[in-house]
Structure formats: structure tokens, C-alpha cells
C-alpha positions in Angstrom: 101.4 70.6 65.5 102.2 67.5 67.2 102.1 68.5 71.1 98.7 69.1 72.3 97.8 71.2 75.1 96.6 70.0 78.1 92.6 69.9 79.0 91.9 72.5 81.5 89.3 71.7 84.6 88.4 73.7 87.6 87.9 70.7 90.1 86.5 73.3 93.0 86.0 76.8 94.2 85.0 78.5 97.6 84.9 81.6 98.8 84.5 83.9 102.2 81.0 85.7 102.5 80.6 89.0 100.7 80.9 91.8 102.9 79.6 95.3 102.8 82.0 98.3 103.4 83.3 99.0 107.3 81.2 95.5 107.3 81.0 92.5 109.7 84.3 91.3 107.9 86.2 94.9 108.3 88.6 93.4 110.9 89.9 90.8 108.8 92.7 91.1 106.6 93.1 90.6 103.3 95.8 88.0 103.1 93.7 86.1 106.1 90.4 86.2 103.8 92.6 84.5 101.2 94.5 81.9 103.2 90.8 80.7 104.9 89.8 80.0 101.5 93.2 77.9 100.4 93.0 76.3 103.7 88.7 75.0 103.0 89.8 74.3 99.5 92.5 72.2 100.8 90.4 70.5 103.3 88.2 69.4 100.8 90.4 68.4 98.2 93.1 66.7 100.0 95.8 66.7 97.3 99.4 66.1 98.0 101.1 69.7 98.4 103.9 68.6 96.2 101.6 69.0 93.1 100.8 72.5 93.4 102.8 74.2 91.0 101.8 77.8 91.9 98.9 79.9 93.4 97.7 82.8 91.6 95.9 85.8 93.0 94.4 89.1 91.9 94.3 91.9 93.6 93.4 95.6 92.7 94.5 97.7 95.7 97.9 96.3 96.9 98.4 99.2 98.9 98.5 98.2 102.5 98.1 94.4 103.8 97.6 93.4 100.5 100.9 94.3 99.1 104.1 92.5 99.0 102.4 89.6 97.0 99.4 88.9 98.9 98.8 85.4 97.2 102.4 84.6 98.3 101.0 85.7 102.0 98.2 84.0 101.4 99.5 80.3 101.0 101.8 80.6 104.0 99.3 81.5 106.2 97.2 78.7 104.8 100.1 76.2 105.8 100.9 75.2 102.5 105.1 74.8 102.0 106.9 77.5 101.2 108.7 75.6 97.9 105.4 76.6 96.0 105.6 79.7 93.9 102.8 82.6 93.8 102.0 85.6 91.5 99.8 88.3 92.4 97.8 89.8 89.6 96.9 93.5 89.0 94.1 94.2 86.1 91.9 95.9 88.7 88.1 94.3 88.2 89.4 91.9 86.5 92.5 91.0 88.5 90.8 87.8 90.0 89.5 86.5 86.8 92.7 87.1 84.9 94.6 85.0 88.1 92.0 82.5 86.5 93.3 82.9 83.1 96.8 82.8 83.5 96.4 80.0 85.7 94.8 77.9 82.6 97.0 79.1 80.7 99.5 77.4 82.4 97.8 74.0 82.5 97.7 74.5 78.8 100.7 75.2 78.1 102.1 72.1 80.4 103.7 74.9 82.8 102.0 72.6 85.8 99.5 70.4 86.7 98.1 71.9 89.8 97.1 75.7 90.4 95.2 77.4 93.2 93.8 80.5 91.2 91.4 83.1 92.6 91.4 87.0 94.1 91.0 89.1 97.6 90.5 92.8 98.1 89.2 94.6 101.4 88.1 98.2 100.3 87.5 98.5 104.3 91.0 98.1 105.1 92.4 99.9 102.1 94.7 102.6 103.4 95.4 106.4 103.5 98.4 106.8 101.5 100.6 109.4 100.9 104.1 110.4 98.7 107.8 111.0 99.8 109.5 114.1 98.5 111.5 113.6 94.9 115.1 114.4 97.2 116.5 113.8 100.5 115.0 115.6 103.9 112.5 117.6 102.1 110.5 119.5 103.7 106.7 120.7 103.5 103.2 119.4 103.5 102.3 116.3 101.5 99.2 114.7 99.4 97.2 111.8 101.4 94.8 109.7 99.0 92.5 107.2 100.1 93.2 104.0 98.5 89.7 103.0 98.5 88.7 103.7 95.3 90.1 106.0 92.2 93.5 107.1 91.3 96.3 108.0 93.5 99.7 109.6 92.4 98.6 110.8 89.6 101.0 111.2 86.5 100.1 114.9 85.4 101.5 114.0 81.8 99.2 111.2 81.5 96.5 113.4 82.5 96.8 115.6 79.8 96.3 112.6 77.6 93.5 110.7 79.8 90.7 111.5 82.0 92.0 109.9 85.2 88.4 109.5 86.4 87.2 107.0 89.4 84.8 104.3 89.0 82.1 106.2 90.3 82.5 109.0 87.5 83.1 106.9 84.7 79.5 105.5 85.9 78.1 108.6 85.5 79.6 108.9 82.0 78.1 106.1 80.7 74.7 106.7 82.5 74.7 109.8 80.3 76.2 108.5 77.3 73.5 105.6 77.1 70.5 107.5 78.6 70.4 105.2 81.5 68.2 106.5 84.2 68.5 106.7 87.9 65.0 104.6 88.0 66.8 101.9 86.2 69.9 101.8 88.1 68.0 101.2 91.2 65.6 99.0 89.7 68.8 96.5 88.5 70.1 96.9 91.9 66.9 96.0 93.7 66.8 93.0 91.9 70.2 92.0 91.8 70.0 92.0 95.4 66.4 90.3 95.5 68.5 86.8 93.6 70.9 87.1 95.7 68.6 86.7 99.1 66.8 84.1 97.2 69.6 82.2 96.1 71.1 82.3 99.6 68.1 81.4 101.2 67.7 78.4 99.2 71.2 76.9 100.0 72.3 77.7 96.6 75.9 79.0 97.9 76.1 76.6 100.9 78.8 74.3 99.1 80.9 77.8 97.6 80.8 79.8 101.0 83.6 79.2 103.9 82.5 80.7 106.9 84.9 83.4 108.8 85.0 83.6 112.3 85.0 86.9 113.5 86.4 88.4 116.6 83.8 90.5 118.6 84.0 92.2 122.4 81.5 89.0 123.7 83.7 86.8 121.6 84.1 85.0 118.5 80.8 85.7 116.2 
């Protein structure tokens, strides 16, 4: 009623290559991966840093090197000034998308004009985590959880109300509910890889992919 919202435009998008679990990018920290993307973005778009209001990054795990506001770590590693704010968003698999939505909403509300938004994850570097005792100097064993996939530190009260299942278990439930055969899933996965290879070979991803240098025994790869 009088105050119109700002139009929101995505002016550029970059990403690192997508690696497999334990693959070529396994030695690179997630905060560094995010920083590489931000560095490339700023190189391609040399705007005045004072115009950037905030950096939003989604991250689902946040159990190890991506903890303690990985968005903040990434912008500092990328060389941006510490006067720029940063927020890490966790909506599990929708974290990166939610970060972009948050930046879009902020621009629409005239909170700022320029934002950097994206997501970062490295399942290869997700740590094993264990709990502390409820009291000081407690003795005895401790359960260790693999933070790669599924629940850790489950709340037993919540478990009585809602099944604490992993992505894999949920996928099995959906396959049974909608009668999706293993053959149909394999065919969909195969065709997805075929499309990805075709897009890669045709250069479709060239402008959006940032190369990542990996230290190996004989030097950089």
C-alpha cells in the first residue's frame, strides 16, 4: 500500500564441480569450497564490497569443519571484508535453496541491495560425533554417530511421536507406497547420468563451474 518491494534479479551463478563420496574433492574443506565459489563470483563481478549486505549459505550437516557459521568462514577465506554479515541456513536438503529465498526476501523487503547466496556440503568430510555425559566427570561408554547420513543424538520423546528415519529409509518407504520398482529407479538414475555427461561434454556447465586445485602426491591436480 504505497511501498513497493524491490525487484529481485540473479546476476550470476557459479559452483565447484560435484564430487562423489570419498572422491577427488574429499581433501578440500567445505568452508574452502564455499570460499572458492565466492572468490570466482567476485572476480567475475568486481562490484564495490560495501554494496554487499550479507552472505547467506545453506548447510545441512554443520557437524565439523562446516560448523560455527560456515557462511562467515567462507566470506573471510574469500577475502571479503569482515564488515559483511553472514548467516548459515539449515533446512536439510533444501538449505541452499532456502538461503537464496532468504536473500531474495531481504532484497524485496529493502533490507539491502546486493546479497551472495548459495549452499555448501562435504559428506566426505562429515565427522564422527559423540555426546557428553549429563553430569560432570561421568564415566562409561559413549555412542558415536556417523554424521554423514541419518539422525544423531535422537530425542527418544520425539521418536515416540515421529519415526526418526534416514533418507534411505524414507526412499524405501516411498518406493513401496507408490510401487516404484528398482528397475525404474535404476533407469531414471542412468538417464540422469547420461544427461549430465552430455551436458558436460557439450560445454553447458563451462560458465558455471569453478575449477578446484587438489593437492596430490605429485603436486596439484
